[in-house]
Legacy VTK file of the C-alpha trace (Angstrom):
# vtk DataFile Version 3.0
C-alpha trace
ASCII
DATASET POLYDATA
POINTS 239 float
0.692 -16.075 3.618
-0.997 -12.744 4.187
1.053 -10.447 6.382
-0.315 -8.166 9.071
-1.291 -4.788 7.662
1.059 -1.940 8.447
-0.165 1.185 10.209
-0.063 4.467 8.311
0.635 7.609 10.338
2.277 10.914 9.484
2.655 13.950 11.727
0.512 12.208 14.325
-2.409 11.712 11.922
-4.017 8.397 11.048
-3.907 8.277 7.250
-6.410 5.413 7.234
-9.132 7.300 9.053
-12.600 6.469 7.653
-11.138 3.537 5.721
-13.558 1.320 3.774
-13.192 -1.927 1.843
-13.620 -1.811 -1.944
-14.304 -5.248 -3.357
-12.919 -6.314 -6.726
-14.943 -4.935 -9.646
-16.787 -2.305 -7.564
-16.817 1.499 -7.330
-17.004 3.820 -4.318
-17.211 7.631 -4.237
-16.367 10.346 -1.693
-18.005 13.771 -2.109
-16.820 16.982 -0.441
-19.422 19.760 -0.484
-17.397 22.245 1.572
-15.702 24.680 -0.879
-12.987 25.361 1.728
-11.554 21.870 1.123
-9.047 22.414 -1.667
-7.159 19.104 -1.466
-7.746 15.525 -0.311
-5.413 12.653 0.500
-6.077 9.213 -0.974
-4.571 6.107 0.661
-4.990 2.655 -0.919
-3.710 -0.636 0.520
-4.305 -4.372 0.676
-3.442 -7.189 3.087
-0.475 -8.193 0.922
-2.233 -8.936 -2.351
-1.751 -6.987 -5.604
-3.757 -3.786 -6.099
-5.158 -2.476 -9.398
-7.365 0.619 -9.263
-8.683 3.632 -11.154
-8.898 6.972 -9.313
-10.852 9.879 -10.791
-11.714 13.413 -9.715
-15.218 14.383 -10.825
-16.153 18.059 -11.021
-19.591 18.519 -12.463
-21.338 16.345 -15.070
-19.003 14.523 -17.469
-15.958 16.484 -16.279
-12.944 14.448 -15.127
-9.992 16.859 -14.782
-7.734 14.358 -12.968
-7.447 10.591 -13.255
-4.955 7.861 -12.393
-4.448 4.152 -12.925
-2.539 2.587 -9.995
-0.892 -0.834 -9.782
0.887 -2.194 -6.677
2.568 -5.591 -6.517
2.008 -5.714 -2.735
-0.470 -3.239 -1.254
0.745 -3.844 2.297
4.489 -3.388 1.833
3.938 -0.458 -0.536
0.633 1.304 0.042
-0.411 4.126 -2.315
-0.592 7.706 -0.975
-1.443 10.741 -3.085
-2.736 14.277 -2.500
-5.246 15.483 -5.093
-6.004 19.191 -5.397
-9.737 19.941 -5.515
-10.129 23.682 -6.211
-13.523 25.215 -6.864
-15.657 22.568 -5.127
-17.825 20.655 -4.774
-15.785 17.677 -5.934
-16.117 13.896 -5.882
-13.333 11.300 -5.690
-14.243 8.020 -7.417
-12.192 4.873 -6.788
-12.801 1.687 -8.756
-11.149 -1.614 -7.865
-10.542 -3.097 -11.302
-8.974 -6.240 -9.865
-10.813 -9.523 -9.599
-13.295 -10.293 -6.818
-10.584 -12.216 -4.918
-8.511 -9.015 -4.560
-10.301 -6.508 -2.275
-8.552 -3.336 -1.226
-8.888 -0.728 1.514
-9.385 2.935 0.628
-9.356 6.101 2.739
-10.082 9.615 1.425
-9.748 12.533 3.850
-9.480 16.305 3.622
-5.865 17.513 3.521
-5.150 21.236 3.382
-1.352 20.986 3.520
0.373 20.472 0.169
4.012 19.585 1.030
6.735 21.916 -0.201
9.279 20.360 -2.554
12.793 21.233 -3.639
14.247 22.031 -7.042
12.510 20.562 -10.085
13.878 19.415 -13.440
12.214 19.606 -16.837
11.259 16.408 -18.651
10.415 16.980 -22.301
7.540 15.198 -23.986
8.467 11.613 -24.819
11.528 11.674 -22.528
12.225 9.963 -19.203
14.394 10.375 -16.125
15.480 7.862 -13.504
16.193 8.547 -9.837
18.051 5.842 -7.826
17.775 5.904 -4.024
19.892 4.648 -1.148
18.627 1.643 0.898
18.212 3.951 3.907
15.411 5.861 2.102
12.068 4.463 3.287
9.836 6.594 1.045
10.121 9.062 -1.831
8.039 12.166 -2.602
7.091 12.772 -6.251
5.665 16.043 -7.561
4.879 16.701 -11.234
3.681 20.021 -12.664
3.330 21.886 -15.955
3.015 25.556 -16.941
-0.755 25.153 -17.337
-0.793 22.570 -20.102
-2.146 19.028 -19.706
0.001 16.556 -17.809
0.406 12.961 -18.993
2.955 10.791 -17.217
3.899 7.307 -16.096
5.680 6.812 -12.768
7.333 3.476 -12.021
9.010 2.171 -8.891
11.525 -0.500 -9.845
13.569 -2.831 -7.664
15.897 -4.670 -9.995
15.941 -4.720 -13.814
12.412 -4.180 -15.189
10.859 -5.362 -11.909
7.938 -2.988 -11.370
6.767 -2.791 -7.763
4.450 0.162 -8.378
3.112 1.833 -11.543
1.023 5.016 -11.826
-0.416 6.250 -15.128
-1.513 9.848 -14.720
-3.553 12.528 -16.495
-4.527 16.029 -15.365
-6.044 18.640 -17.650
-3.950 21.428 -16.086
-0.656 20.559 -14.411
-0.418 23.966 -12.732
-3.937 24.068 -11.313
-3.844 20.373 -10.371
-0.252 19.140 -9.983
0.437 15.531 -9.057
1.875 14.587 -5.667
2.438 11.104 -4.255
4.570 9.274 -1.719
6.150 6.013 -2.883
7.235 3.464 -0.280
10.775 2.213 -1.021
11.680 -0.579 1.432
14.826 -2.596 0.781
17.674 -1.833 -1.608
17.970 -1.183 -5.328
14.958 1.163 -5.581
14.756 3.349 -8.675
11.966 5.797 -9.570
11.438 6.192 -13.312
9.329 9.097 -14.601
8.170 9.107 -18.230
6.495 12.085 -19.914
4.018 10.216 -22.115
2.828 13.405 -23.863
4.196 14.708 -27.163
7.200 17.024 -27.379
4.982 20.140 -27.168
4.030 19.295 -23.564
7.059 19.404 -21.206
6.615 18.923 -17.467
8.608 19.635 -14.321
9.502 16.846 -11.886
10.706 17.087 -8.307
11.714 13.708 -6.813
13.328 13.526 -3.379
13.648 11.363 -0.275
10.688 11.800 2.076
11.396 9.437 4.995
14.729 7.855 5.888
15.616 4.985 8.215
17.703 5.131 11.369
21.372 4.878 10.238
22.173 2.581 13.178
19.781 -0.016 11.765
22.369 -0.981 9.147
25.414 -1.547 11.358
25.007 -5.291 11.893
26.811 -7.625 9.441
24.956 -9.975 7.108
26.249 -13.522 7.609
26.850 -15.807 4.660
28.790 -18.884 3.628
28.301 -22.636 3.914
27.145 -24.357 7.078
29.445 -27.271 6.402
30.966 -29.488 3.732
29.209 -32.718 2.739
27.056 -32.519 5.888
29.948 -31.770 8.265
33.349 -30.222 8.580
35.549 -31.267 5.727
38.760 -33.170 6.510
41.837 -32.674 4.362
LINES 1 240
239 0 1 2 3 4 5 6 7 8 9 10 11 12 13 14 15 16 17 18 19 20 21 22 23 24 25 26 27 28 29 30 31 32 33 34 35 36 37 38 39 40 41 42 43 44 45 46 47 48 49 50 51 52 53 54 55 56 57 58 59 60 61 62 63 64 65 66 67 68 69 70 71 72 73 74 75 76 77 78 79 80 81 82 83 84 85 86 87 88 89 90 91 92 93 94 95 96 97 98 99 100 101 102 103 104 105 106 107 108 109 110 111 112 113 114 115 116 117 118 119 120 121 122 123 124 125 126 127 128 129 130 131 132 133 134 135 136 137 138 139 140 141 142 143 144 145 146 147 148 149 150 151 152 153 154 155 156 157 158 159 160 161 162 163 164 165 166 167 168 169 170 171 172 173 174 175 176 177 178 179 180 181 182 183 184 185 186 187 188 189 190 191 192 193 194 195 196 197 198 199 200 201 202 203 204 205 206 207 208 209 210 211 212 213 214 215 216 217 218 219 220 221 222 223 224 225 226 227 228 229 230 231 232 233 234 235 236 237 238
């Protein structure tokens, strides 16, 4: 059954403002002609179905300085949110739903001039990976990847259980300093692990900052979870 779509708000803003439906196998574009817009926020979701999409930043003819491939197992429970830097406009965001016709998705692209500050970062050498486990009380995780100006190639996975991918992002930017990657990963439930892989060669290290973004109310986890049998052989056993 398809669940009711969750609302998306942050700091009082509706993240799904100007949302449109992108049918399977189709492409939609958003162009920003105002040079003062130096970043945009992209939000992708579904009504509970899987999501498979390509996101590209176009800057001039045949120039794609930033592109992503995004997969979500459930686009309602775990919507995709990313901020893409768009310096030196005009720029165009292109989103292609590469899923089948039976799997439409909703997309919203809006100007966002606040790039969130992040904490300490750690270096991931080319070909290496790091994993970041999170407590069940963490509702979402912020991910920021940068380089010293070299290209950035990475794969970000959200796992819940052994090799159980809930979300996968394959990423390329031509300059990880000019256009760093930032996204918010929804992490409902327990056993969430973020795995970051530097898919470039050893000559191209990157810096990763992964931290909790939203946390749940601690009092929400005070009730016990009941278990055990309801009876023995259909009733209370007699010895």
